[in-house]
N, C-alpha and C positions, 0 to 999 in steps of 0.2 A: 695501503696508505691513502689517505684522503687527499684529493687534488686541491692544492692551494687556491685554484681558481674557482672552486666551489665554496669559498669561504662564506658566501652569502646564503649557503644552504640553510633553510629554516627548519628542516625536519618536521614539517607540519603534517597533520593527518586530518581526515574528515569522515564523518559518518555518511553512508549512502542511504538516501531516503527509502530505497527499495527494501531495505532490511529492517526498517523501523516502522512497523505497521501502526504502532501507537503514536507515531509522529508523522502521519501522512501530511504532505506539503499543504494541501488545501485546509487542514485543520491546525497546523502548527502555530503556536503562539511564540513569536520570535523573542519576546521579552517574557521571561518567567518571573512574574511579579511575586509569586509565592516563594520563590527561591532567594529573593533579595533579603539580606540581613540588615534590617533597619536599626539594629542595636549598634552597628558599626557605621560611623559617619563616613560619607564619601571622601572627605578631606583627610581622614585619618588613615584609611587603607581601602582604596576603591576596589582593589582586587578582591578583598574579603567582603566588602559591602555587596558586591554582585555575586560572589561565589561562595561566601562563608557557610551558608546552610548546606550547600552541596558538599563543600570541603570537609565539614565536620562529620558528615554521615557517610561519605564515600568510602568503600572498602576496596583495597588493592588485592586482586586475586593472587594466590600463591605463586602462580607462574608468570607474574608480571612485576615490573619495577615501579609502575605508576598507573594512573588512571586519569581519564578526562580527555581534553582536547589535545592540541599540539601533537607530538609524535605518538601519543597513546591512543589516538583514534585510528591508528594503524591496526588495532585489534579487529574491529569490524571490517576494515578494509581488507585485511588478509583473509577474513572469512569468505569474502566474495571470490578471491582468487582460489581459495580451497574448493569452493563450489564448482568453479570452472574445471579445476584439475581433477576432481572426483568424477565429473561428468566425462571429460575427454579420455581419462585413463580407463574407463569402464568398457570401451569398445575399440575395435580395430580401425585404423585410418591408413590411407595410402602412405607408403614408405617415403620419408623425406618431407611430408607435410608438416605444417606447424602443429597440428593436433597430435600427430604421431610422435613428434619429438618431445613436446612438453608432457604429453600423456605417459609415454614410456619412461621418460626420465623420472617423473613422479612415481610411477609404479615400481621402478627399480629401487628407488630409495625407500619405498614403503615395505619392501620385502626384507624385513629385519631378520627373518629366520636364516636366509642365505647370507646376509651380511655378518651376522653373529657367528655362523658356522665357519666363516673364513678367518675369524680372529684378526691377527695383524699380518696375515699372509700377503695381502695386496701391497703392503709397504715394504716387504722384504727386498725386492730388487733395489730400491733406493737405499735401504740400510746397508745392503751388500756393496753398493757403489761407494758409500761413505767409508766403509771398512777397508776398501781397497785403495783409498787415497794414500799415496806414498810421497807426495811432494806438494809444494805450493801450487804448482801448475795443475796437478790433479784436483786440488781443492777448488781452484778457480774454475776449472771445467765443471765441477759439480754445481757451483754457484750459478754458472751460466745455464746449466740444464734446468735448474729450478726457476730461473728467470723466464725460461721458455715455457714454464707452466704457471706463470703469474705468481710465483712465490718469491718474496724478497727475504734474504737472510742478512747478508753482509753488504749488499749493494742495493740502494734504493734508486731505481731507474724508471723514468717515464718519458714519453714522447709528447711534446706539446709545443705551441708557438714560442718562438724566441721572444723574450720580453721586449727586446729593442727592435725586432723586425717580425711583426705578427703575421707576415705573409708566408712564413716557412716554419715547419715543425723541426725542432732539434732535440737532442738528448739533454735531459736535466738529471743530475745526480743529487739526491737528498740524503740526509742522515737517516739511519735505520739501525737495525741490529738488536733491538731491545724486545723483551717479553712483557715487561710491566707497561702500564698505560702511558707513562711519560717519564722522562729522565729524572724529574724531581722525586719520583717514588723510590729511587735508589738512595736518596740522601736525607729524606725526612725521618724523624724518629718519634712522631706522635703515635699514639696507640692504634689509630685507624690504619695508618700507613704500615706500621709493623705487622698488623694482622694480614694485610694484603701481601706483604713480602713473604710471610710465613706460608700463606695459601699458595703463592706462586712456587715456592720451593717444594712444597708438598706435591703440587701438580707435576713438576718436572720429575721428581722422584718416582711418582706413580707411573708416569710414562715409561721410564727406564725399567721399572719392575715388571710392567706388563709385557715388555719385550725380552724378559729373561734374566735381568740382573737381580742380585740379592738386595734386600733392603739397605744393607750397609753400603754396598757398591753404588746403589742408586742414589742414596743421600750424598755420597761423596761426589758423584757425577753432577748432581743438581747444584751443589755448591760451587763447583768449577764453572758451570755455565753462568750462574748468577754473578760470580766475581768477575768473569770476563765481560759480561754485559755491563756491569757497573763501571769498568774501565772505559768501555765505549761511551757510556752515558756521560762521563766526565767531559767529553768533547762536544756533546750535543748543545745546541742553542736552546734556550727556553722558548716556550710558545710566544712569550711577549717579544723576545728578540727576533723571532721569525716573522713578526708582523712588519718589520722594517724592510720594505721590498728591495730597495737598492743594495742593502747589505746582505741580501740573499740571492744575488745575481752576480756570478763571476764567470765570464766567458773566457775560456782558455783553449789553447791548441792541444789536441790529443797527444801530439809528440812531446809537448812540454810537460803534460801531466805524466806521461810515461817516464820521462826523465826524473821528475820530481819524486815519484813513488816507485822506488826501486823494487818493491815487493809485490806490486800490483801490475800485471801485464795488461794495461788498458787496451792497447791496440788489439791484442789477441782476444780479449773479452768481447770487444765490440764486433770483431769479425765473427766470433762464435755466435753472436746474435744476428748476424747478417747486416750489420750497420757499418757502412763505409764512411766514417766520420772524420773530418779534419779538425773540428772544434766542437765544444759543448759547453754547457753551463753547469758549474759545480755550486750548488746553492749553499752548502755548509762545508767549506773546505777543511775546517778543523777536524771534522769526523774522519775524512779520508786520510788526513795526515796521521791521525791516531791509529786508524786501521792499518796503515802501512807499517807503522812501528810495531804494532802488536802481532802482525803476521810473522814477523821475524823473531820477536822476543818470547812469544807464547809457544809452547811445545805443540807440534803438529797433532799429537794425540789428543790434546785438550781441544784443539779446533774441531777435531772429528766428533768429540763428545758434544760440542756446541752445535754442530750441524745436525747431529742425530736428534738433539732436543728440539731444534727449530723445525726439522722435517716432521717429527712426530706431532708437534703442536699444530703445524700447518694442516695435517691430514687427520687429526684426531676425530673430528666430527664426521668423517667419511668411513671410519672403521667400526669395529664391533662395539657393543654396548659399554664394556668397561672403559674404553677410550673416551666415548661420548660422555659418560658419567664423570670421568676425571676432569674433562674440559669444563663441564658445567659447574663442578665444585669450585673451580677457580673463578669462573664467572660470578658465581654466587657471592663470593667474598667481595667482589668489586661492586656489584649492583644491589645486593640484598635480595635478589630473586630467590625464593625458597623452593620453587618447584619447576622442574624442567618443562618446556613446551611439549605438547603431544607430538608424536612422530609426524602427523599430518601438518602441524604448524611448522615444524622444522623443515619439512620438505617444501612447503610453500615458499619459505625463505630461500631455500636452495634453488628452486626453479626460477624465482624472481631474480636471484643474483646471477645465475648461469645462463638462463634463456629468457631474460627479462623482456626483450623487445618482441619475441614470439608470444609470450604470455600477455604482454601489453596489447598486442593486436586483438587477442580474444577478449580481453577486458574492455577495450574501447567498443567493440562490436556489441557487447552485451549491456554495458552500463553508462556509456558516455552520451550525454545529451548534446548533439551537435549545435543546438541553439545557444548553448552556453558559450561556445567559442566566440561567436560574434558579439555577444553581450559583454564578455570579459574584454575583448579587444576594444570595444567602445569605452569601457572603464579605463583601460590603459591609456587610450588617446586623451581622455578627459584629464587624467592625472598628469600627463605630459604637459598639457596646456597650463594646468595649475602650477606645476613645477616651474615652467617658464615665467609665470607671473611672480612667483616667489624670488626667482633669480633677479628679475628686473627690479624688485623692491629691496634687495639686500643693501644695507647701508655700510657694509664693511668691505665690499668688493668693487673693484674698479670696472669701468665700462669695457675695457679691453678683455679682461678675464671673463666678464659676464658673456661677452660674445662667444668666446671659446667654449664656455660651459653650455650655452644653449645649442651650439653646433653639436657638441657631444651628446646632449640630451636627445636631440632629434635624429641622431645617427644610430641610436640603440635599436637593435633587431629584436622583434617580439615573436616569441614562440609560445603557442598556446595549444593545449590539448594533447597533441601527439605529433610525431615527426611527419614531414611530407615524404620522406624516404626512409623506409624501415631497414634497420640493420638485419643482415642475414647471418645464419649460423651454419656453415657448410660442414656439418659434423654428423656422423652416423650414430644414432642412439639406439641402444639395445635395452629391451625390457628386463633382462636378467643379469645385467653387468653394471651395477651401480658405481663401483670405484673406477672402473674403466671409463664409464660415461663422464665422471667428474674429471679424470685426467684429460680426456679428449676435449672437453669444454674449456678447461683451464688453459690448455695448450692453444686452442683456437683463439681464446681471448688475448693471449700474449701475442700471437701472430697478428691479430687485428690491430693491436696497439703498435707493435714494432713496424708494421707496414706503413704507418703514418710518417715515418722518418723521411726527411728530405722533401716532403710534399707540402703543398699549400693546405692549410687547415680546411676541413670539410665543414662549411658553414651550415650545412643541413643536419649535422650530427647533433644528437642530444646527449648530455652528460648524465641523464637520469631516465628511467623508464616511465612511460605515461601512467602506469598504475600506481606509481609512487606518489604519496601525498607530500609534496614538497614544492619549493620554488627556489630559484637561484639567479644570481648575476655572475657573468663571466667577463672579467675585464679585458682579457686577450681578444675576445671576439665582440666585446661591447654588446652583449645580448642579455635579455631577461627571459626566463623560461618558467612557464606555469603549466605543469602537466595536468592531464585530465583528473588525476586523483584529488587535487586540491579544489577543484571547481565544484564543490559540494558544500552543503550546510555543515558546520556553522560559518564557513568562510564565504560561501556564495550560495544563493538560492534564487532562481529566476523569479520566484513569487514573493520574495522579500521586498520590503520597502528600501528606498535608497539609503536611509540612515544605517540600516543593518548591513547592507552590502558594502557601502563605502567604509564603514567601521570594521568590516571583516576583510574581504578580499581586497578592498581598496587600500586598507592599511598595509596588507602584504605587498601589493603592487608598489605603493609608495616606498615601502621598505627596500624593495629590490632596485627601484630607480635610484634611491639615495645611495645604494652601494657603489654606484658609478662615481660618487663624490665623497666616499668615506676616506679614512686615512690611507687606505691602500688604493682603492679605485680612482681617487683623485690624482694619482700619479701616472695614470694611463690616459693617452689621448683618445680621440674619437675613433681612431683606427685600431686601437688596442695595443699601442706601443708605449713602453715605459719612457715617457717624454714629458718634460715640463711644459705646461701650457698656462702657467700662472705668472703674474708679476711677483717679484720677490716679496714685496710688501703684503700683497694679498695672501700669499701662502703663509707668511708669518702670523697674520691675523687668524687664519684658518687653524693653524697649530695651537695658538693660544686658546681658541674656543674649544678645540677637542680636549685640551688638557683640563679645562674646567669640567668637562663631562667625565673624564677619567677620575678626577678627584671626587666628584659627586658619587659615582658608582662604587668607588672604593669604600665609601662610608656605609653602604647597604649591607646589613647583616643577613646571612642566610641561615646558618645553624651555629648556635653557641658563639664561638669566636671566629667562625668561618665567614669571610666577607666575599662579595663579588670582586673579581679581579678587573678593575677598571681598564688597565692598559691592555689586557688580553681580549676584553670584550668591546673595545672602543669602536670597532667597525660596525658591529651589530647594534650597539647602543646609538651610534650616529644614525644608522638606518632607521631604527625605531623612532627616534626623536624627529627625524626629518619626515619619515613616512606618515606619522600621525597628522602633521600640518598639511602635507601635500594632499592626503586623502580628504581632509576636512575642507580644504579650499576647493577641491574638485566637487565635493558634496554640495558646497554652497552655490555651485553653478547650476544645480538641478532645481526643479520647481519645489520639491519637498524641502530642499535645503534653504529655500527662502521663506518657508512656512513656519508657523509656530504652533500648529495644531497638535494636540496631544493624541497619542495612540498608546493603548495599554497603560495609560496614566503617565506617560513620559513624553516630553517634547522631542522633536527631531534631533536636537543637539544632545539631549540626554540619551536617546537611543543610540546615537553614534558612539558615544563614550561607553555605553553599556556593551555594545557589540565588541569593542576592543577588549574589554575585560572578559567577555564570554569566549573569545577565540583562544585565550591563553588559560582557560580553566584546566588546571593540572594539580594533581597531588602525587608525590613520589615518596619512595622509601629514602630514609636518611642516607643509607649507604650509597645509593645511586646518586643522590644530590652531592655528596662529598666528592665523588669522582667527577661528576658533571662540572662542578665549580672549578676543579683543577684542570680539566681537559677540554671543555667546550667553549667556543668563542661567543656563545650567546649567554646573556644573563638568565637567571632562573625566571620562570613565568611570572611570579608575583612582581618582579622588578621590571619586566617588560610592559607591565601595566602601570604600576605606580611611578616608575622612573620617568617615562615620557610625560605622564599627566601632570607631574609637578611643574613642568615647563610649558604646559599647554593652556594658553589664555582662555580659549572657549570653555574648557572644563571648569575653570574658576567661575565663569559666568553662569554656566548651565546648572551647576550644583551649589552655587553660593558658598564657595570655599572661602574661609575667613582666617585671619591671624589667630593662632591658637590651635588650629587643626594640625595634626602631627606632620602631615606632608605639605603644609602650606609653605610656599616660598615667596618672599617679597618680589615685586616686579623686577627689581634690578638683579635678583638671584635666579631668575628664570632663564635657563641657558637655551639659546637659539643659534643654530648653525645654518641650516637650510630652512 
């Protein structure tokens, strides 16, 4: 389950110059003039004006769901990690060293002969435990044991700061229990969704058959699981409803929760997890009310079938090839990916997920340019100054709220490159025991998370590994994070001119800074507490402006009749629209920003806009995009370019955008919040 406080996560990726000899930094042309499609006017579709020739010729590999920048530049990034793992796994290292752990874990997963020979034997103890369940107490004991291995089935639990007291970590319970990507997938009847439902039922049936059931028995069991999940889904809040922060925070006493839910032994569950809690936050109470009813009304045998399905699904990718293939067939229906990753690619992902900060240390040593850290920090500082100027100039915000906003702005913690303190993994890793390694690492991760309970948040902790090409804002800690992975071209290059870097990483920085003031971030104060710091009148004006943005993005068509979901993507759209102005204002503080000299045939302002379109250069499969629009809080790449530029005055001047251009908006229609 993805942490709500990583809602600003951009899922960005970037190529490393060391693996692109044809694009050596000293020779790179940052504006690809030959790639610009002059048949498409900038004001009609700037995304395609810049990227059209590439888009029309780009081929998506069979084992990928997309190609280009954004998350799909993780392809070359993962190759760097694969090179590291191939190297360290080829020799012996001192027991307990970083190299030994990541190398031997990688090697254990590459030993497919041993994994396939074991079949589903490794999962038998868990299946036997499910089979022995004879009461609700036994069922809850099993759910606890899986939470202790980082697996959620019926209970979605995490430890993080209290929304109203960010100095202490508490328990948060969230809705969970589903196998499809989102609650809406159980209730839609369009052909695409029906295909995904069918693929999911086939997947569940296959898992049951692989563990000994006949096809008829397996189909019946799969339908029972699906129908039970559908009942749980009825209680789920939609993704849009979950954006309303205050309506997803309900602090209650454990004793009261115990009394309210007669079929869920909360006190016993928390004690089983080592949590001596008096109170907690239930984010979506309706889910647990529904669960409490179903635990009594649904036969225990059906619950055992449900747990068997979720356990097999949780561990399918760690078992023999038939399980892995079954999991991929379901993934294929959702994403359109037609070919499975190579085993090496799969294991790179596993090591990155399970031992990510150990692998991150090796990555930083080999590939991170320390000079980038200071240069990006300078950029962040410049953008903060530009943001302050924008706040001062706002005509819709009162002086008292402006003061609070600027205090929050300058209280933001900046994390760049990699952590000052590295997370450790006190786990023994064996070269010939893949499944056991996975269990040990998943158990250690659960321990690591659970041990945060009752303590002050560790402000040195990172929510993503440094090799991950991403960026995020965390409102509870009021921090922005830019890992080493994103500090590369096309987002950042120390040899690029200011227009390129401010339109690239500058836009990303401005985006993350704006998350502190989007529809969710704006509700947290400078200390990370859910606390109003606005005047009532100012906040009403803010909501009116965000509604304009929601309505605008609702009108953007993605595929056929599929539109961007403005209310679901409002946080990211606010950040994109604010980020572009903040980055531009900071750019204008530089010498080049004050110049008009053309480079590669473009003025500095044109290069700034070009860079924005370049960092979102993406082409995806339609199946992936349909799922993305329904489940992702970001707008599709094309609208991350065209949407903000419609509201961006300097773009109109730089490219001579005129009435009659498809994306032209009259001055009074250009939406500006920050």
